[in-house]
C-alpha positions as CSV (number, residue, x, y, z in Angstrom):
1,M,58.0,76.5,179.5
2,P,56.8,79.7,177.6
3,S,55.1,79.3,174.3
4,F,56.9,79.9,171.0
5,A,54.9,83.1,170.5
6,E,55.9,84.4,173.9
7,V,59.6,83.7,173.3
8,V,59.5,85.6,170.0
9,A,57.6,88.5,171.6
10,V,60.2,88.8,174.4
11,A,63.1,88.7,171.9
12,A,61.3,91.3,169.8
13,V,61.0,93.7,172.7
14,A,64.7,93.2,173.6
15,G,65.6,93.9,170.0
16,C,63.5,96.9,169.7
17,V,65.2,98.5,172.7
18,T,67.9,99.3,170.1
19,G,65.6,102.1,169.1
20,I,66.0,103.7,172.5
21,G,69.7,104.3,171.7
22,A,68.6,106.4,168.7
23,L,66.4,108.7,170.8
24,P,69.2,111.2,171.6
25,V,69.5,112.1,167.9
26,L,66.2,113.7,168.3
27,V,68.0,116.4,170.3
28,T,71.8,115.9,169.5
29,D,74.2,113.5,168.0
30,R,76.7,113.8,170.8
31,V,76.9,112.1,174.2
32,S,79.4,112.3,177.1
33,H,82.3,109.9,176.8
34,R,81.9,109.0,180.4
35,V,78.2,108.1,180.0
36,Y,78.8,106.2,176.8
37,D,81.8,104.2,178.2
38,G,80.0,103.5,181.4
39,A,77.0,102.2,179.5
40,L,79.2,99.9,177.4
41,G,81.0,98.7,180.6
42,L,77.6,97.9,182.3
43,A,76.3,96.1,179.2
44,A,79.5,94.1,178.9
45,G,79.4,93.0,182.6
46,I,75.8,92.0,182.3
47,M,76.4,90.0,179.1
48,V,79.4,88.1,180.6
49,G,77.4,87.4,183.7
50,A,74.5,86.2,181.6
51,A,76.8,84.0,179.5
52,V,78.3,82.4,182.6
53,F,75.4,82.1,185.0
54,A,72.5,81.7,182.5
55,L,74.1,79.6,179.8
56,V,77.4,77.9,180.7
57,L,76.4,76.7,184.2
58,P,72.9,75.3,183.1
59,G,74.7,73.7,180.1
60,L,77.1,72.0,182.4
61,E,74.2,70.7,184.5
62,L,72.4,69.2,181.6
63,G,75.4,68.0,179.6
64,S,79.1,67.2,179.7
65,P,81.9,69.8,179.9
66,L,83.1,68.7,176.5
67,E,79.8,69.6,174.9
68,V,79.7,73.1,176.5
69,V,83.3,73.8,175.7
70,A,82.8,72.8,172.1
71,G,79.8,75.1,171.9
72,V,81.7,78.0,173.4
73,L,84.6,77.6,170.9
74,I,82.2,77.2,168.0
75,G,80.2,80.3,169.1
76,G,83.3,82.4,169.5
77,A,84.7,81.3,166.2
78,F,81.3,82.1,164.5
79,L,81.3,85.6,165.8
80,L,84.9,86.3,164.8
81,V,84.5,84.7,161.3
82,T,81.3,86.7,160.7
83,N,83.1,89.9,161.8
84,A,85.8,89.1,159.3
85,L,83.6,88.2,156.3
86,L,80.7,90.6,156.5
87,P,81.4,94.3,155.8
88,H,80.5,96.4,158.7
89,L,81.8,99.4,160.6
90,H,82.0,100.6,164.2
91,L,81.5,104.3,164.9
92,R,84.1,105.6,167.3
93,F,84.2,109.0,169.0
94,R,87.6,109.5,167.4
95,G,86.6,108.5,163.9
96,S,85.3,105.4,162.2
97,H,86.8,101.9,162.2
98,L,86.1,99.8,159.1
99,E,86.0,96.0,159.2
100,G,84.9,93.2,157.0
101,T,85.6,92.5,153.3
102,A,83.8,95.5,151.7
103,V,85.8,97.7,149.5
104,V,84.8,101.3,150.5
105,D,86.3,104.7,150.3
106,D,88.6,105.9,153.1
107,L,86.3,107.3,155.8
108,E,88.9,108.6,158.1
109,G,88.2,111.9,159.7
110,V,84.4,111.9,159.1
111,G,82.7,112.0,162.4
112,S,85.3,114.2,164.0
113,P,84.4,117.3,166.0
114,G,82.9,119.9,163.7
115,A,81.5,117.4,161.3
116,D,78.0,117.7,162.8
117,T,77.5,121.3,161.6
118,E,79.0,120.6,158.2
119,S,76.8,117.6,157.6
120,R,73.7,119.8,158.1
121,E,74.9,122.1,155.3
122,R,75.6,119.3,152.7
123,S,73.3,118.4,149.9
124,E,72.2,114.8,149.1
125,D,74.5,114.8,146.1
126,D,77.5,115.6,148.2
127,P,80.0,112.6,148.3
128,A,80.3,113.2,152.1
129,V,76.6,112.4,152.5
130,T,77.0,109.2,150.5
131,D,79.8,108.2,152.9
132,D,77.6,108.9,155.9
133,L,74.8,106.8,154.4
134,R,77.2,104.0,153.7
135,R,78.6,104.3,157.2
136,A,75.1,104.1,158.7
137,A,74.4,101.0,156.7
138,L,77.7,99.4,157.7
139,V,77.1,100.2,161.4
140,G,73.6,98.7,161.0
141,A,75.2,95.5,159.7
142,T,77.3,95.4,162.9
143,V,74.1,95.6,165.0
144,T,72.5,92.9,162.9
145,I,75.6,90.6,163.3
146,H,75.5,91.0,167.1
147,N,71.7,90.5,167.3
148,V,71.9,87.0,165.8
149,P,73.8,85.3,168.7
150,E,71.9,87.4,171.2
151,G,68.6,86.3,169.8
152,L,69.8,82.7,169.8
153,A,70.7,83.1,173.4
154,V,67.2,84.2,174.3
155,G,65.5,81.4,172.5
156,I,67.9,78.8,173.9
157,A,67.5,80.1,177.4
158,F,63.7,79.9,177.3
159,A,63.9,76.4,175.7
160,S,65.8,75.2,178.8
161,G,62.4,75.4,180.7
162,E,63.6,78.1,183.0
163,T,61.5,81.2,182.4
164,A,63.6,83.4,184.7
165,L,66.7,82.3,182.8
166,G,65.2,83.6,179.6
167,F,64.1,86.9,181.0
168,A,67.6,87.4,182.6
169,I,69.2,86.9,179.2
170,A,66.7,89.1,177.4
171,T,67.2,91.9,180.0
172,A,71.0,91.7,179.6
173,I,70.7,91.9,175.8
174,A,68.2,94.8,176.0
175,V,70.7,96.9,178.0
176,Q,73.5,96.2,175.6
177,N,71.3,97.2,172.6
178,V,71.0,100.8,173.7
179,P,74.6,101.9,172.9
180,D,74.4,99.8,169.7
181,G,71.4,101.9,168.6
182,F,73.2,105.1,169.3
183,S,76.2,104.1,167.3
184,M,74.0,103.3,164.3
185,A,71.8,106.4,164.6
186,V,74.6,109.0,164.7
187,P,75.9,108.5,161.1
188,A,72.3,108.2,159.8
189,A,71.4,111.5,161.3
190,R,74.5,113.2,160.0
191,A,73.7,111.9,156.5
192,G,70.5,113.8,156.5
193,V,68.1,110.9,157.2
194,S,65.1,112.4,159.0
195,R,65.2,111.9,162.7
196,P,61.9,109.9,163.0
197,R,63.2,107.6,160.2
198,T,66.5,107.2,162.0
199,V,64.7,106.0,165.1
200,L,62.5,103.7,163.1
201,Y,65.4,102.1,161.1
202,T,67.5,101.7,164.2
203,T,64.6,100.0,166.0
204,L,64.1,97.6,163.1
205,S,67.8,96.7,163.0
206,G,67.3,95.0,166.3
207,G,63.6,94.3,166.3
208,V,63.7,92.1,163.2
209,P,66.8,89.8,163.4
210,E,66.6,89.2,167.2
211,P,63.2,87.5,167.3
212,V,64.0,85.5,164.2
213,A,67.2,84.2,165.7
214,A,65.3,83.5,169.0
215,A,62.7,81.5,167.1
216,V,65.5,79.4,165.5
217,G,67.3,78.8,168.8
218,F,64.1,77.9,170.7
219,S,62.9,75.5,168.0
220,L,66.3,73.7,167.7
221,V,66.6,73.0,171.4
222,V,62.9,72.0,171.8
223,F,62.9,69.7,168.8
224,V,66.4,68.3,168.9
225,T,67.0,66.2,172.0
226,G,70.2,66.9,173.9
227,L,71.1,70.0,171.9
228,F,70.9,72.4,174.8
229,P,74.4,72.1,176.3
230,I,76.1,72.7,172.9
231,A,73.6,75.4,172.0
232,A,74.0,77.2,175.3
233,G,77.8,77.0,174.9
234,F,77.5,78.4,171.4
235,A,75.4,81.4,172.5
236,A,77.7,82.0,175.5
237,G,80.8,81.9,173.3
238,A,79.4,84.3,170.8
239,M,78.3,86.8,173.5
240,I,81.6,86.7,175.2
241,A,83.3,87.3,171.9
242,V,81.1,90.3,171.3
243,V,82.1,91.7,174.7
244,F,85.8,91.4,174.3
245,R,85.9,92.1,170.5
246,E,83.6,95.1,170.6
247,L,82.3,96.4,173.9
248,V,85.5,96.4,176.0
249,P,87.7,98.1,173.3
250,S,85.0,100.7,172.6
251,S,84.7,101.6,176.3
252,H,88.4,102.3,176.7
253,G,90.7,104.9,175.2
254,H,88.7,108.0,176.1
255,G,90.1,108.5,179.6
256,Y,87.3,106.8,181.4
257,A,88.6,103.2,181.6
258,D,88.0,103.2,185.4
259,T,84.4,104.1,184.9
260,A,83.9,101.4,182.3
261,T,85.7,98.9,184.5
262,A,83.5,99.8,187.5
263,T,80.3,99.5,185.6
264,F,81.5,96.2,184.1
265,V,82.0,94.8,187.6
266,A,78.6,96.2,188.6
267,G,76.9,94.6,185.7
268,F,78.5,91.2,186.4
269,A,77.5,91.5,190.1
270,L,73.9,92.4,189.0
271,M,73.7,89.1,187.0
272,L,75.1,87.2,190.0
273,V,72.3,88.7,192.1
274,V,69.7,87.8,189.5
275,D,71.0,84.3,189.4
276,T,70.9,83.9,193.2
277,V,67.6,85.6,193.8
278,L,65.7,84.0,190.9
279,A,67.6,80.7,191.3
280,V,67.9,80.4,187.6
């Protein structure tokens, strides 16, 4: 079994990959719908495969179906309740979609084609800039919400004693973090935040909460005997909820549903190969 420090380090790397998603803003704040949808589909497939092969199946081997099912239900409920209670926002190519309990101004229409040029001409005192900064913070909250169950999954996987299992989960999460980073970086760049700072803040949004959550997950399973089946189910349920609550809807509606579906299947197949080859 890897050490506590090694688990935290791996989770930190996976979390910091979020910053890679912000790199395109160094050049532009636009990306092809096909590429974006395909990336989301691939990430979704990998995460579902990781949840099934690297969490649910090992949980069933080390515990009862009731424990794993209870964990899955609790994990899914945790993600949905968190989404409902905490104010956050998802950037869409066709505008912004506000969620959570925050009372904010109507942000409809900002982020539409043509807003890029306008944002560069606005001053910091312009209300539109304030909206963009609020939007960047809310999207950042979304990234943080999702990194908690993902970090738990990394820690729980390593705590099972299967090193390959932990790396498989960390890899799946790292891939998924790239589009998350892009969705946070775009509104920050439009608000006038310097591009280097945008990349830094986006990197920290994943690089801080994920290793902390991984440390918690790892410690709980290591020190609390028999917790792995429930904990693995919890992480799997939360990850699957993220996929079908966020990634799948975001990857459809732009005319490239077939691309997203194909990459989803490819991602799921990739995790099946990893499970077979590495015998996790």
